[in-house]
N, C-alpha and C positions, 0 to 999 in steps of 0.2 A: 067729370069719367074720371081724373086720376087725383088722388090726394096729394097734393105738393108738397106736404111737411114730410113725405117719403120719398122722395124723389132722387132723392141724394143717397137714400140706403138702400134705394132700388137698384141705381146705376152704380153702384158698387156692387152689388152683389150679382147683378149679370157679366159684370166685368172680370171678374174674381177667377172663372176658370183659363179665360184667355190669358189673364195675368201668369197665373201659375204655369201653363203651357212655356210662354216667353220667357218669363223668366229662370226657367229650370233649363232651357235651351241656352239661354245668353250665360247664365253662370258656366252651363256645360260648356262653350265655345269658351269662354275665358280660361279656363281650364284646362282645357287642351293647349290652345295656345301658350301653355305657361304664363300667364299672365297673374292669374289667381293660383294659390295651394288649392287643395278639396276642400281641406278644410272654411276659409275664407268664402269658398263657393258657397257651400252649405249655409254660412252663416249669414251672407247675402241675401242668398233665396229666402231663408227663414223670417228676416228683418224685413223685407219686401212685401211678404205673405202676412205675418202677424200685424204690419202697421197696417193694412188694408182693413183686417179684421175688428182691429183697434177701432180704425176710423168709423166701421159699421156697426159697432158698439155706441162707441161715441154718441150718434148722430142719430141711431134708434131712442138711446136713453134722453136725449136733448130735445127730440120731436116726439115722446108718447104721449105726450099730453095736449 
């Protein structure tokens, strides 16, 4: 039923929306408490999201055959 070679990609893809929400909320909280500047918060958010998308592409490319 499930193709095992695509399970990592599917897992990352399904967790992406909640990760975006939690990362945005977390970086916003860190900015409001003056732990991070606005630029640092945005860069942290982008780094996490780009890393997840990169992992999806890497696993998909690695498992395509």
